[in-house]
N, C-alpha and C positions, 0 to 999 in steps of 0.2 A: 503494500501500498503506502502511495505518494502523499507526504504529506506535506500540504502546500502552504505554509504562514505568515496568518492576514496579520500581521501588526499595523496595517496602516502605511505603509507603503510596497506598492509595485505593479502593476498589472495583471492580479492573478484570474480575473474569468479568460484574459486570452490566450494564457499558460493553462487553463486547464476543459478549457473547447479539445484544442490542441489531444490534450489525454483524454479528453472522449473520444474524441476520433478516432482513437487506432484503442479503442475499449480498453483501458490497462486504468485500472482502478486506483481512484487518488482522492484524498479529503483535503475539506482547505481547515484552516485551525485554527478556531479564533480565541480562546484560553490554552493555558501552560499546559493545561489539565489531553487535554488532547491531541501532542505531541507525545504521550509516552509508547501507545500504540506504537510509533512510525518505525514504517522499514526502511525508509530514505523520503533525507530533510529537505525540502526545496523553499530557498530563501530566498524571494523576486525583490526590486528594489530598484525604487524611484524619488529622487533628492539627492539629501546634500548626506554628506556622512553621518555630524555630529545629530543632527536631526533622521536621522533610522537609527543610530545607536537608540538617542531618546526615545522611541515609543518601544523600543527592544525592551528596554530595563521598565518604562513607565506602563508596560501592562505585561509586566513578570515574566515576560519569555527565557530572559536571556542566565540563569541560573539554569533553568531546563535544560534548553540548548547548551551550555558547556558542559552537562552530565548525560545529553544521551550521546552527544557527538567528540566530548573524550572521553565518557567513561567506557562507554555499551560502542563505543565506536561507530554508529547511524551511516553511511552515505548519508553527504549533502551537497551539495550546489549552490551556488550563492550567486546571481547573476544579477551585474549591473551594481549595484551600489552596498546591494547583496552581496556580493563578489567584496569590494571594499573594502566593507565594513572586516573581513576578517583577518585586514592588518592588525598592528597591534594600535597606530594611529595611524594622521591623516595632514597635511599641509593647508584644509581645507576647512576643520575646526580643533577643538583642545580636548573633545572626548577623547577616552581612551575605548580602538575597538575588541573586538574579539579575542584579539593575538591568537586564533588556530593556526595562523601561517605568521608566521615571522617575515616580516617586514613591513615600506612605511609606504601610501598613499601621497603622489605629488603630482602638479598641477606639469600639467605638455607645457614643456617653454617653445612660449611661438619663437621663439626666435628658430627656430629649425624650418620651421614651414614657410611652404611659399605662397601657396594658395589661400584667398582669400572670401570666406569671414576665414580666418585660423582658426576659432572653438568658438564653438563648439570641436570634436572629434562625429561627426555628423553623415550618415550614409552605410553603401556597404565598401568594405577591406575585404581580401583576402586573405588567408591565414597564414602561418610554414606551422607547425605543425616538427615541436623542439623532439618532444618522446614520446613513446607508445604505447598510449591507452585504449585502453575500450570505446572511453567515450567521444571519441572521433571516430568510431569504426563508419564507413562506408561514407565515410564526412571529404565533399570535394574543397580542398583548403584553396582552387583559384577563385570560384566563384564563392567563400564568405560568407561573410558574414553583418548582420547590419547594427553598424557603433551609434555611440550618441551617449557622448561624454567627454572635462575636460580635465578629468583628474586621469592619476593609472596607480598602477598598483606596482610599484618598486622591492620586491619579495630579495629580503637580505639574502636567499639560498637561487643560485643557476638556477638546477635540477628546482627548485618547486615551480618552475616556467617550465606549463604546460606546452604554451603555445606562446607564440605573439604575431602581431600587426606591426605593418610599418605604415609609423603619422609625422614624418621629422625625421626621426628615432626607430631605433625598434621596442614596439614597445608590448605590457602582458595585455598578451589575449584571455589565455584560460593558465590559472595558477591548481597549481596544485599537491596536498601534502599528508600520505596515506587515506582515509576516511571523505578528506577537506577536497572538496571544489569551486573553483570560482570560474565562470565566463565574465569577461566586460561585455560584451555587445549583446543582447538580445534575440535570442534562440525561437520568443515569442513572432520573431519582429519578421526570422529571418528563411521564410518559405521551408524549403527540402533541405535542408541546411537541417535548420531550426525544429525541423518534425523531428530528424534522425537523432540531433543531437537529445533532446529530450526520452525519446525512444530508446538509447541509451544508455542512459544516469537509470533509467526504470529501468533497467535489464544488467545493471552492473553486482 
């Protein structure tokens, strides 16, 4: 059972619609108690780092998620800001991230960009898969995914970078450490590649 965490951030309906079409069981967790029987956890995210962390804290989800992910080793997938909050901290705010993957969220360096508007990084971008993972089975790297962000996750350890996208410089498109996965792009807006990736996560 895929459990999509509803802490007030993210396009939950669009993700749910994809799982419905794939006939993959899922539920939306509106309270921390609804996470307890999760086989896999999905953290959507739209918005700012501090705002998202504050919502996790205010809704009581954070300690339950820490227990599920760190102690029970439930696979988790963070999307967009849901990926960024996996880090320890962000230049975008002052609150501490979840810290499940060591690293910092940094603003994209506009000096490396030629096209305008320079930020946000908006639209389709090809990716390069850095190491084999079942999360990317059947993914077309050249077709890529749909991105919308001005900040990027810079992991401390290069081995935690699962895939990259080039936008002025090489940026993390996906990160992974053990049972923790994150993608900077929006699979729910990424047509067949996005559908395939959400299916792959369900099958991990």
